[in-house]
C-alpha positions as CSV (number, residue, x, y, z in Angstrom):
1,X,63.8,87.9,66.5
2,X,63.5,90.7,64.3
3,X,61.7,90.3,61.0
4,X,64.6,91.3,58.5
5,X,62.3,91.3,55.5
6,X,60.1,94.1,57.3
7,X,63.2,96.1,58.1
8,X,64.4,95.8,54.6
9,X,61.2,97.2,53.6
10,X,61.0,99.8,55.7
11,X,64.4,100.8,54.6
12,X,63.5,100.9,51.0
13,X,60.6,103.0,51.9
14,X,62.8,105.8,53.2
15,X,65.5,105.1,50.6
16,X,68.2,103.8,52.9
17,X,70.1,100.9,50.9
18,X,72.5,99.7,53.7
19,X,72.4,98.4,57.1
20,X,75.5,100.6,57.7
21,X,73.4,103.8,56.6
22,X,70.4,102.5,58.7
23,X,72.6,102.3,61.6
24,X,74.1,105.8,61.2
25,X,70.6,107.1,60.9
26,X,68.9,105.3,63.9
27,X,72.0,105.4,66.2
28,X,72.4,101.7,66.6
29,X,75.9,100.4,66.1
30,X,76.2,98.7,63.1
31,X,77.5,95.5,64.5
32,X,74.3,95.6,67.0
33,X,72.0,96.0,64.1
34,X,73.6,93.3,62.0
35,X,73.2,90.8,65.0
36,X,69.7,91.9,65.4
37,X,68.9,91.2,61.8
38,X,70.5,87.8,61.6
39,X,68.1,86.2,63.9
40,X,69.8,86.4,67.5
41,X,67.8,87.5,70.7
42,X,67.6,91.6,71.0
43,X,67.5,93.8,74.1
44,X,64.5,95.6,74.1
45,X,65.8,99.3,74.0
46,X,67.4,98.3,70.7
47,X,64.1,97.1,69.4
48,X,62.7,100.3,70.8
49,X,65.3,102.6,69.3
50,X,64.7,101.0,65.9
51,X,60.8,101.1,65.8
52,X,61.2,104.7,67.2
53,X,63.3,105.5,64.1
54,X,61.0,104.0,61.9
55,X,57.7,105.1,63.7
56,X,56.2,101.8,63.7
57,X,55.1,99.6,66.8
58,X,57.4,97.3,68.2
59,X,55.4,94.4,67.1
60,X,55.9,95.3,63.5
61,X,59.6,94.4,63.6
62,X,59.2,91.2,65.1
63,X,58.5,87.7,63.8
64,X,55.7,86.9,66.6
65,X,54.0,88.1,69.4
66,X,56.1,88.0,72.7
67,X,55.7,89.0,76.3
68,X,58.2,89.8,78.8
69,X,58.5,90.5,82.6
70,X,60.5,92.9,84.7
71,X,61.2,92.6,88.1
72,X,62.2,95.5,90.4
73,X,61.7,96.5,94.3
74,X,58.3,97.7,92.8
75,X,57.3,94.5,91.9
76,X,56.6,92.6,88.6
77,X,55.6,94.5,85.4
78,X,54.2,92.8,82.5
79,X,54.8,94.2,78.7
80,X,53.7,92.9,75.3
81,X,54.7,94.2,71.8
82,X,52.3,97.0,71.9
83,X,53.0,98.7,75.2
84,X,56.8,98.3,75.6
85,X,57.4,101.5,73.5
86,X,55.8,103.2,76.7
87,X,58.3,101.6,79.4
88,X,61.2,103.4,80.5
89,X,62.3,100.6,82.3
90,X,63.3,98.2,79.4
91,X,67.0,99.2,78.9
92,X,68.5,95.9,80.1
93,X,66.0,93.3,79.2
94,X,66.7,90.4,76.6
95,X,63.8,89.2,74.5
96,X,63.8,85.7,73.9
97,X,61.2,84.8,71.3
């Protein structure tokens, strides 16, 4: 779950006044951004895109620490909030926190 207060704080630091403006600047659809900031589960790729735009670690944007796993033909890979940004394989993972 996204920490909406932190997102608003980061927006204020950059002079961004609305979610519509943020969506335009970070490249996420407006509806996706609203969905993320209203307490729903988020795709890791969207979370990464937002954290990269703000240049902050992923765990800065979430309310509590999380862990996730990906399963592929190469086996199971574990991620946490500090190393997910380094992953290229998180495009279709839903975070349930």
